[in-house]
C-alpha positions in Angstrom: -64.0 -22.7 144.7 -65.4 -20.5 142.0 -65.3 -16.8 141.3 -61.7 -15.7 142.1 -61.3 -14.0 138.8 -64.7 -12.2 139.0 -64.0 -11.2 142.5 -60.7 -9.5 141.4 -62.4 -7.9 138.3 -65.1 -6.4 140.5 -62.4 -4.8 142.6 -60.2 -3.6 139.7 -57.5 -6.1 140.6 -55.5 -8.6 138.4 -57.1 -12.1 138.2 -54.1 -13.6 139.9 -54.7 -11.5 142.9 -58.2 -13.1 143.1 -56.5 -16.5 143.0 -54.1 -15.5 145.7 -56.9 -14.3 148.0 -58.8 -17.5 147.1 -55.8 -19.6 148.2 -55.7 -17.7 151.5 -59.4 -18.3 151.9 -58.9 -22.1 151.5 -56.4 -22.2 154.4 -58.9 -20.3 156.5 -61.8 -22.6 155.6 -59.6 -25.7 156.5 -59.3 -24.2 160.0 -63.0 -23.5 160.1 -63.8 -27.1 159.1 -61.5 -28.4 161.8 -63.2 -26.2 164.4 -66.6 -27.4 163.2 -65.7 -31.1 163.5 -65.7 -31.8 159.7 -63.4 -34.7 158.9 -62.8 -34.4 155.1 -62.7 -31.5 152.7 -62.2 -32.0 148.9 -61.5 -28.8 146.9 -61.5 -28.4 143.1 -58.3 -26.4 142.6 -57.5 -27.0 138.9 -59.7 -28.9 136.5 -58.7 -30.9 133.4 -60.5 -28.2 131.4 -58.5 -25.3 133.0 -55.7 -25.9 130.5 -57.8 -23.8 128.1 -57.1 -20.7 130.1 -54.4 -18.2 129.1 -50.9 -19.6 129.6 -49.9 -16.7 131.8 -52.8 -17.3 134.1 -52.0 -21.0 134.3 -48.3 -20.4 135.1 -49.3 -17.9 137.8 -51.7 -20.4 139.3 -49.0 -23.1 139.5 -46.5 -20.6 141.1 -49.2 -19.6 143.5 -49.9 -23.2 144.4 -46.2 -23.8 145.1 -46.1 -20.7 147.3 -49.2 -21.8 149.3 -47.7 -25.3 149.9 -44.4 -23.9 151.2 -45.9 -21.1 153.2 -48.6 -23.1 154.9 -47.2 -26.7 155.2 -46.1 -26.0 158.8 -49.7 -24.8 159.6 -51.2 -28.0 158.2 -48.7 -30.0 160.2 -49.5 -28.2 163.4 -53.2 -29.0 163.0 -52.5 -32.6 161.9 -54.0 -32.2 158.5 -53.3 -35.0 156.0 -52.9 -33.8 152.4 -54.1 -36.0 149.5 -54.2 -35.1 145.8 -56.5 -36.6 143.1 -56.0 -36.0 139.4 -53.3 -36.5 136.8 -50.2 -34.8 138.1 -48.0 -36.0 135.2 -48.7 -32.8 133.3 -48.0 -30.5 136.2 -44.7 -28.6 136.4 -41.9 -30.3 138.4 -41.7 -27.2 140.7 -45.3 -28.0 141.8 -45.1 -31.8 141.9 -42.0 -31.7 144.2 -43.5 -29.7 147.1 -46.7 -31.6 146.7 -44.9 -34.9 147.1 -43.1 -33.5 150.1 -46.3 -32.3 151.7 -48.1 -35.5 151.1 -45.2 -37.5 152.7 -44.9 -35.1 155.6 -48.6 -35.4 156.5 -49.3 -39.0 155.6 -49.8 -40.3 159.1 -52.1 -37.5 160.3 -55.7 -38.4 161.1 -57.4 -35.3 162.5 -58.5 -34.0 159.1 -58.1 -34.9 155.4 -57.7 -32.2 152.8 -58.1 -33.6 149.3 -57.0 -31.3 146.5 -58.2 -32.1 142.9 -55.5 -31.0 140.5 -55.7 -31.6 136.8 -58.8 -33.6 137.7 -61.9 -34.4 135.7 -64.6 -36.9 136.7 -65.1 -38.1 133.2 -61.4 -38.7 132.8 -61.4 -40.5 136.1 -64.3 -42.8 135.0 -62.5 -43.6 131.8 -59.3 -44.6 133.6 -61.3 -46.7 136.1 -63.2 -48.4 133.3 -59.9 -49.1 131.5 -58.5 -50.8 134.6 -61.6 -52.9 135.0 -61.3 -54.0 131.3 -57.7 -54.9 131.7 -58.4 -56.9 134.9 -61.2 -58.8 133.2 -59.0 -59.6 130.1 -56.2 -60.7 132.4 -58.5 -63.0 134.3 -58.0 -61.1 137.6 -61.7 -60.2 137.6 -64.8 -61.9 136.2 -67.4 -59.9 134.3 -70.1 -60.7 136.9 -67.8 -59.3 139.6 -67.9 -55.8 138.1 -70.1 -54.0 140.7 -70.1 -50.6 142.4 -67.4 -51.6 145.0 -65.2 -52.8 142.1 -65.6 -49.5 140.3 -65.2 -47.4 143.4 -62.0 -49.1 144.3 -60.5 -48.0 141.0 -61.5 -44.4 141.3 -58.9 -41.9 142.5 -61.0 -41.3 145.6 -60.7 -45.0 146.7 -60.7 -45.1 150.5 -62.3 -41.7 150.9 -66.0 -41.2 152.0 -68.4 -40.0 149.4 -69.2 -36.4 149.9 -72.3 -35.6 152.0 -72.4 -31.9 150.8 -71.1 -30.2 147.7 -70.8 -26.4 147.9 -70.5 -24.4 144.6 -69.7 -20.7 145.1 -70.2 -17.7 142.8 -73.8 -18.4 141.9 -73.0 -21.2 139.4 -75.4 -24.1 139.3 -73.5 -27.1 137.9 -71.0 -29.7 139.0 -68.5 -29.0 136.1 -67.1 -32.5 135.9 -66.5 -32.8 139.7 -66.9 -36.1 141.5 -69.8 -37.2 139.3 -70.0 -40.7 140.5 -69.2 -40.0 144.2 -71.8 -37.3 144.4 -74.7 -39.5 143.5 -76.4 -38.9 146.9 -74.6 -35.7 147.9 -76.6 -32.6 148.9 -75.7 -29.6 146.9 -75.7 -26.0 148.1 -75.1 -23.1 145.6 -73.7 -20.0 147.3 -74.0 -16.7 145.5 -70.8 -15.2 146.9 -67.4 -15.5 145.1 -65.0 -17.9 146.7 -62.7 -15.1 148.3 -65.8 -13.9 150.2 -66.8 -17.4 151.4 -66.3 -16.9 155.1 -66.9 -19.1 158.1 -70.3 -17.5 158.3 -71.0 -18.6 154.7 -69.9 -22.1 155.5 -72.2 -22.2 158.5 -75.1 -21.1 156.3 -74.3 -23.9 153.9 -74.2 -26.4 156.8 -77.5 -25.1 158.1 -79.1 -25.6 154.7 -77.6 -29.1 154.6 -79.1 -29.8 158.1 -82.6 -29.1 156.7 -82.3 -31.7 154.0 -83.8 -35.2 154.5 -81.4 -37.7 152.9 -83.5 -40.6 151.8 -81.1 -42.5 149.5 -83.9 -43.6 147.2 -86.2 -44.6 150.1 -89.7 -43.2 150.8 -90.1 -41.1 153.9 -92.0 -43.9 155.5 -89.2 -46.4 154.9 -86.6 -44.0 156.1 -88.3 -43.5 159.5 -89.4 -47.1 160.1 -87.3 -48.7 162.8 -85.4 -51.9 161.7 -86.9 -55.2 162.7 -85.0 -58.0 164.4 
């Protein structure tokens, strides 16, 4: 969800106003995804690298996040949206962790839609943590070295139990993944949208989905293999 600050700057507004409008856009996009039959949406809300931003902006972001949770929890509950968080929450302020825990608990049994929020998340950090767990399990004898395969790695990632993304959308004209779901996105299609996140409307979402629909997902196979019917 990139470009909140640039959106605000272009309109002569404070950066935090851009983040506020971006948060409202997220709630709208969740509704749009539900209406379109999408089952899971993962959003990059705060990266492990975002701590490098000015302290005032970081504090404002956290306060905004707390407000969004309290203001829109009932809306998520009405639409049976399950909230899940990935990332290291230990460094987040208590006033953010508390409503997050409440929202996760309140929505844990919902199945209509899963909203995954990446907070203080970084894919490299996630991979290091998973690798450390694998090493500890091998040393402890809970896992043999020849049992270390992709399922073993995937089960130790923070996204364990979630489907890998089919489509990744990056807004604001940026053309990189920026440490987001690096392993999980191995076969994801990527669409780069030129608009800033606050301007990413339902129409923009439909354009991204239309672009995705044009792609032929081969997963390493040739076109001939992909379209050959299986044999009995």
